[in-house]
C-alpha positions as CSV (number, residue, x, y, z in Angstrom):
1,M,-20.7,-11.2,6.7
2,S,-19.4,-12.9,3.5
3,E,-22.0,-11.4,1.2
4,S,-20.3,-9.4,-1.6
5,V,-16.9,-9.7,0.0
6,N,-14.1,-10.2,-2.6
7,V,-10.9,-11.9,-1.4
8,L,-7.6,-11.8,-3.2
9,L,-5.7,-15.0,-2.4
10,V,-2.0,-15.1,-3.3
11,E,-0.5,-18.6,-2.8
12,D,2.1,-20.4,-4.9
13,D,1.2,-24.0,-3.8
14,T,-1.5,-25.2,-6.2
15,V,-3.1,-27.6,-3.8
16,I,-3.3,-25.1,-0.9
17,R,-4.5,-22.3,-3.3
18,R,-7.4,-24.5,-4.6
19,A,-8.3,-25.9,-1.2
20,V,-8.4,-22.4,0.5
21,G,-10.3,-21.0,-2.5
22,L,-12.9,-23.7,-2.3
23,V,-13.3,-23.2,1.5
24,L,-13.8,-19.5,1.1
25,E,-16.3,-19.9,-1.7
26,R,-18.2,-22.4,0.4
27,Y,-18.6,-19.7,3.0
28,G,-19.9,-17.3,0.4
29,Y,-16.8,-15.3,-0.5
30,T,-15.8,-14.4,-4.0
31,V,-12.2,-15.4,-4.6
32,A,-9.6,-14.2,-7.1
33,S,-6.3,-16.0,-6.9
34,A,-2.7,-15.6,-8.1
35,E,0.3,-18.0,-7.8
36,D,3.1,-15.4,-7.3
37,G,3.6,-12.0,-5.9
38,L,3.8,-10.0,-9.1
39,A,0.6,-11.5,-10.5
40,G,-1.0,-10.8,-7.1
41,L,0.1,-7.2,-7.3
42,E,-1.4,-6.9,-10.8
43,L,-4.7,-8.3,-9.6
44,F,-4.7,-6.0,-6.6
45,R,-4.1,-3.0,-8.8
46,A,-7.1,-4.0,-10.9
47,G,-9.1,-3.2,-7.8
48,G,-12.3,-4.5,-6.2
49,H,-10.8,-6.5,-3.3
50,D,-12.1,-6.3,0.2
51,L,-9.4,-8.4,1.8
52,L,-6.0,-9.8,0.9
53,L,-4.8,-13.3,2.0
54,L,-1.1,-13.5,1.3
55,D,1.4,-16.4,1.7
56,V,4.7,-15.2,3.0
57,M,6.9,-17.4,0.7
58,L,6.1,-16.5,-2.9
59,P,8.2,-16.6,-6.0
60,G,9.3,-13.3,-7.6
61,L,7.9,-10.9,-5.1
62,D,7.4,-12.5,-1.7
63,G,4.4,-11.9,0.5
64,I,6.1,-9.3,2.7
65,G,7.2,-7.3,-0.3
66,L,3.8,-7.5,-1.8
67,C,2.3,-6.3,1.5
68,R,4.6,-3.3,1.5
69,R,3.7,-2.5,-2.1
70,V,0.0,-2.7,-1.3
71,R,0.4,-0.5,1.8
72,E,1.9,2.3,-0.4
73,T,-1.6,3.0,-1.7
74,S,-4.2,1.1,0.2
75,L,-5.5,0.3,3.7
76,V,-7.2,-2.9,2.6
77,P,-7.2,-5.6,5.4
78,I,-4.3,-8.0,4.9
79,L,-4.0,-11.5,6.5
80,M,-0.7,-13.2,6.1
81,M,-0.1,-17.0,5.9
82,S,3.1,-18.5,7.2
83,A,4.0,-22.2,6.8
84,R,6.2,-22.2,9.8
85,G,5.0,-19.5,12.1
86,D,8.7,-18.5,12.1
87,S,9.3,-15.3,14.1
88,L,11.0,-13.6,11.2
89,D,8.0,-14.4,8.9
90,V,5.5,-13.1,11.5
91,V,7.4,-10.0,12.4
92,G,8.3,-9.2,8.8
93,G,4.7,-9.4,7.7
94,L,3.3,-7.4,10.5
95,E,6.0,-4.7,10.2
96,A,5.1,-4.5,6.5
97,G,1.6,-3.5,7.4
98,A,-0.3,-6.8,7.7
99,D,-3.2,-6.8,10.2
100,D,-2.9,-10.4,11.3
101,Y,-1.5,-13.8,10.4
102,V,-2.2,-17.5,10.5
103,V,0.1,-20.5,10.4
104,K,-0.4,-23.2,7.8
105,P,-1.9,-25.7,7.8
106,V,-4.9,-23.8,9.3
107,E,-8.3,-25.4,9.9
108,S,-11.1,-23.9,7.8
109,P,-13.3,-22.6,10.7
110,V,-10.2,-20.9,12.2
111,L,-9.3,-19.2,8.9
112,V,-12.8,-18.0,8.3
113,A,-13.1,-16.8,11.9
114,R,-9.9,-14.7,11.5
115,I,-11.2,-13.3,8.2
116,R,-14.5,-12.4,9.7
117,A,-12.8,-10.7,12.6
118,L,-10.6,-8.8,10.3
119,L,-13.5,-7.6,8.2
120,R,-15.4,-6.5,11.3
121,R,-12.4,-4.4,12.4
122,A,-12.3,-2.8,9.0
123,T,-15.9,-1.8,9.1
124,F,-16.9,1.1,11.4
125,T,-20.7,1.2,11.5
126,R,-20.9,3.7,14.4
127,A,-18.8,6.2,16.2
128,E,-16.5,4.7,18.9
129,P,-17.1,5.6,22.6
130,T,-15.9,9.1,23.5
131,V,-14.2,10.2,26.7
132,D,-16.3,12.4,28.9
133,G,-18.7,12.9,26.0
134,Q,-16.2,14.7,23.9
135,P,-15.9,13.6,20.2
136,V,-12.6,15.3,19.7
137,L,-9.8,14.2,22.1
138,T,-6.5,15.9,22.6
139,F,-3.3,14.3,23.9
140,G,-0.5,16.8,23.5
141,D,-0.1,17.4,19.8
142,L,-2.3,14.4,19.0
143,T,-6.0,15.0,18.3
144,L,-8.5,12.3,17.6
145,D,-12.0,12.9,16.2
146,T,-14.0,9.8,17.3
147,D,-17.0,10.8,15.2
148,G,-15.1,11.6,12.0
149,L,-12.6,8.8,12.7
150,E,-9.6,11.1,12.0
151,A,-6.3,11.5,13.7
152,R,-3.9,14.4,13.5
153,V,-0.5,15.2,14.8
154,A,0.5,18.8,15.0
155,G,-2.5,19.5,12.8
156,E,-1.4,17.1,10.1
157,P,-3.6,14.2,9.2
158,V,-2.3,10.7,10.0
159,V,-3.2,7.8,7.7
160,L,-4.0,4.7,9.8
161,T,-5.1,1.3,8.8
162,P,-8.5,0.2,10.3
163,T,-6.6,-2.0,12.9
164,E,-4.3,0.9,13.8
165,L,-7.3,3.2,14.2
166,R,-9.2,0.8,16.4
167,L,-6.1,0.3,18.5
168,L,-5.8,4.1,18.9
169,L,-9.5,4.4,19.7
170,E,-9.1,1.7,22.4
171,F,-6.2,3.6,24.0
172,A,-8.0,6.9,23.7
173,A,-11.1,5.5,25.5
174,H,-8.9,4.7,28.5
175,P,-6.1,7.4,28.6
176,G,-3.5,6.8,31.3
177,T,-4.8,3.2,31.9
178,V,-2.6,0.2,31.3
179,L,-4.2,-2.1,28.8
180,E,-3.0,-5.7,28.8
181,R,-2.1,-7.3,25.5
182,Q,-4.7,-10.0,25.9
183,R,-7.4,-7.3,26.5
184,L,-6.2,-5.5,23.3
185,L,-6.4,-8.8,21.4
186,R,-10.0,-9.2,22.6
187,N,-11.2,-5.7,22.1
188,V,-9.3,-4.6,18.9
189,W,-8.5,-7.9,17.1
190,D,-11.8,-9.4,18.2
191,Y,-10.2,-12.6,19.4
192,G,-12.4,-14.8,21.5
193,W,-9.3,-16.8,22.5
194,D,-5.8,-16.0,23.6
195,G,-3.7,-15.0,20.6
196,D,-0.1,-14.2,19.8
197,S,0.8,-10.9,21.5
198,R,3.4,-10.2,18.8
199,V,0.4,-8.9,16.8
200,V,-0.2,-6.3,19.4
201,D,3.4,-5.4,19.8
202,L,4.1,-4.9,16.1
203,C,0.9,-2.9,15.6
204,V,1.8,-0.6,18.6
205,Q,5.2,-0.2,17.0
206,R,3.6,0.9,13.7
207,L,1.3,3.2,15.5
208,R,4.1,4.9,17.5
209,K,5.9,5.7,14.2
210,K,2.8,7.6,13.1
211,I,1.7,9.4,16.2
212,G,5.0,9.7,18.2
213,A,6.9,7.1,20.1
214,E,6.4,9.0,23.4
215,R,2.6,8.9,23.1
216,I,2.3,5.2,23.9
217,E,4.2,4.0,27.0
218,T,5.3,0.4,27.6
219,V,4.6,-0.9,31.1
220,R,6.8,-3.9,31.2
221,G,5.2,-7.1,32.2
222,F,1.7,-5.7,31.7
223,G,1.0,-3.9,28.5
224,Y,0.7,-0.3,27.1
225,K,-1.0,3.0,28.0
226,L,-1.7,6.2,26.2
227,V,0.1,9.1,27.8
228,R,-2.4,11.9,28.6
């Protein structure tokens, strides 16, 4: 999994930056690092990164701002790091387009597991399951090509991050079925453990903005379902 994977680490704390870099290199990742948001943005624009690991609290341009700037041009997987796990940090990062987050200090195996899960989500090696054998699915003005991995609304292409696309594919494979948050965490985020459901809620929110708020219905106390 880690072979030829280039990680951009943006962290202002020298000790944490070096420690995380050493951990990732020990697991076989190639790491480029920056100590502030503007330097990180410059490195990102130089290209060649498969995943971004961003601290929330950065001097100059903070991690949330950096995430937004990256999302203007790229769908690269982004994992945010928050020192407090503060709700504002988590929500801000996920709303900005991050795919997942971890709370510092984080144990090395946990960090690597989250990175590996994120990289798996970003890699589509085969077509996702179709519904009734049909590769192109239609839900009102939303069409989803499960072979070509393309979504359109009213004929216009919709740009989705890999996580958003996997979430939409999961909904489309079970139209009209209520999918619980923990099920989505397992099937979309590849969590082998119970995770923070805010990740699901914020990704659903982003997806609604792109395909139409009425297309995904909230079933209070349970989860979400794709409206047929």
